[in-house]
Structures are given as C-alpha cells and as structure tokens.
C-alpha positions as CSV (number, residue, x, y, z in Angstrom):
1,X,35.6,-18.2,62.3
2,X,36.7,-19.6,65.9
3,X,34.1,-21.8,67.2
4,X,32.8,-23.0,63.9
5,X,35.0,-26.1,62.6
6,X,33.1,-28.7,61.0
7,X,30.3,-26.3,60.4
8,X,29.0,-24.8,57.0
9,X,26.6,-21.9,56.9
10,X,24.6,-22.2,53.4
11,X,22.4,-20.2,51.2
12,X,20.5,-21.3,48.6
13,X,19.7,-19.7,45.1
14,X,15.8,-20.8,44.4
15,X,14.1,-21.1,40.9
16,X,10.4,-21.0,41.5
17,X,7.8,-21.7,39.3
18,X,4.0,-20.4,39.5
19,X,1.3,-23.1,40.6
20,X,-0.6,-21.9,37.3
21,X,2.6,-21.7,34.8
22,X,1.7,-22.2,31.2
23,X,5.1,-23.6,30.0
24,X,5.0,-26.7,33.2
25,X,7.1,-28.9,31.0
26,X,9.8,-26.1,30.0
27,X,9.9,-25.1,33.6
28,X,10.4,-28.3,34.6
29,X,13.1,-28.8,32.0
30,X,15.0,-26.0,33.1
31,X,14.8,-26.7,36.6
32,X,16.5,-30.0,36.1
33,X,19.1,-28.4,33.9
34,X,20.0,-25.7,36.6
35,X,20.7,-28.2,38.7
36,X,22.9,-29.9,36.8
37,X,26.8,-30.3,37.7
38,X,27.8,-28.4,34.3
39,X,25.2,-25.9,35.2
40,X,26.0,-25.1,38.9
41,X,29.4,-24.7,37.8
42,X,28.9,-22.2,35.2
43,X,26.4,-20.1,37.4
44,X,28.2,-20.3,40.6
45,X,31.9,-19.2,39.4
46,X,31.0,-15.9,37.9
47,X,28.4,-15.6,41.0
48,X,31.2,-16.1,43.5
49,X,29.0,-18.8,45.4
50,X,29.6,-22.6,45.8
51,X,27.5,-25.3,44.3
52,X,25.7,-27.1,47.0
53,X,26.2,-30.7,45.6
54,X,28.9,-33.1,46.6
55,X,29.9,-34.5,43.3
56,X,31.4,-31.1,41.8
57,X,35.0,-31.3,40.7
58,X,36.9,-28.7,42.8
59,X,39.4,-27.9,39.9
60,X,36.6,-26.7,38.1
61,X,35.6,-23.6,40.3
62,X,37.9,-20.4,41.0
63,X,40.7,-20.9,43.7
64,X,38.6,-19.2,46.5
65,X,35.5,-21.3,45.7
66,X,37.3,-24.5,45.7
67,X,38.8,-23.8,48.9
68,X,35.1,-22.9,50.0
69,X,33.9,-26.3,48.3
70,X,36.5,-28.0,50.7
71,X,34.7,-26.3,53.4
72,X,31.5,-27.4,52.4
73,X,32.0,-31.3,51.9
74,X,34.2,-31.5,54.8
75,X,31.9,-30.1,57.1
76,X,29.7,-32.3,59.7
77,X,27.0,-29.7,60.1
78,X,24.8,-27.5,57.6
79,X,22.6,-25.1,60.0
80,X,20.5,-22.7,57.8
81,X,21.1,-19.1,58.7
82,X,18.7,-16.3,59.8
83,X,20.1,-13.4,58.0
84,X,19.0,-15.5,55.1
85,X,15.7,-16.3,56.2
86,X,16.4,-20.4,56.3
87,X,16.2,-20.6,60.1
88,X,12.9,-18.8,60.8
89,X,9.5,-18.0,59.7
90,X,9.3,-15.0,57.6
91,X,7.0,-13.3,60.6
92,X,10.1,-14.1,62.8
93,X,12.4,-12.3,59.8
94,X,10.9,-9.2,60.0
95,X,10.6,-9.0,63.7
96,X,14.5,-9.8,63.7
97,X,14.8,-7.1,61.3
98,X,12.9,-4.8,63.5
99,X,14.6,-5.4,66.8
100,X,17.9,-4.3,65.0
101,X,16.4,-1.6,62.9
102,X,14.3,0.0,66.3
103,X,17.4,-0.7,68.8
104,X,20.7,-1.0,67.2
105,X,20.8,1.0,63.8
106,X,21.0,4.3,65.7
107,X,20.4,4.2,69.2
108,X,23.1,1.3,69.2
109,X,21.3,0.0,72.5
110,X,22.6,-3.7,72.2
111,X,20.9,-4.8,75.5
112,X,17.4,-3.7,73.9
113,X,18.2,-5.3,70.7
114,X,19.1,-8.5,72.3
115,X,16.1,-8.6,74.0
116,X,14.1,-7.5,70.9
117,X,15.9,-10.9,69.3
118,X,14.9,-13.0,72.1
119,X,11.4,-11.9,72.2
120,X,11.2,-12.2,68.1
121,X,12.7,-15.9,68.1
122,X,10.6,-17.0,71.3
123,X,6.9,-16.1,69.4
C-alpha cells in the first residue's frame, strides 16, 4: 500500500490461561510448545498467517506466506493496529466502533465519523 514501505502491521494470536489454572505446569508446557518454530509453521500455514518470529525458514511456508514473511522480516517498523485492539485500550476500541456504527454504517457521515474517532482517541 502506498506510503507503508518498511512498515509491517501485525496482529497477534494469543493463548491465555486463567490465574487459578488447575493444570499450570501442563499449560506452561503447551505455551512453550506453541511458540516453537515447528508449531508456528504447522499453525500458521493452514490459518494463512505469518509466524511473528524472525528465525523461520520461508521455504516451509506457502508461497504467499513466504512473501508476507519477507515483508515482516524486512520491515523497519511494526506499529500496532487499532482494528485488532492492539493500539488502544478496550474502552477506546469500543468508542471507535461506536463512532463507525453511529455515524458511518448507515448515515455515511464521513465528517461525523472522523470527529467521533478523534474524540475517541483523545479521551
């Protein structure tokens, strides 16, 4: 996309565990496993996403993912996204969704949407 050279916008898949987890050791073992290169390749290829690791052999990825992986590893900046809730708090994310829902998804009021988005991220 024009103006985004050297930038890779990412989204992170998360595997979380409850604080009162009755199988804490097994969960830690699972989390360590899913972070390995082998597990990341096995998970991401069918999902169509790129492992957020820099030590993956791109030849083990699909052609499209290998190209995307090259974008990831060649990037100079990795800004989080608002769309995936990584760049804002949950409250701000809710306000952004409301800005679109109330102003754009029906009335198509671009100016009101922009104003509401600015207000949402300015709180």
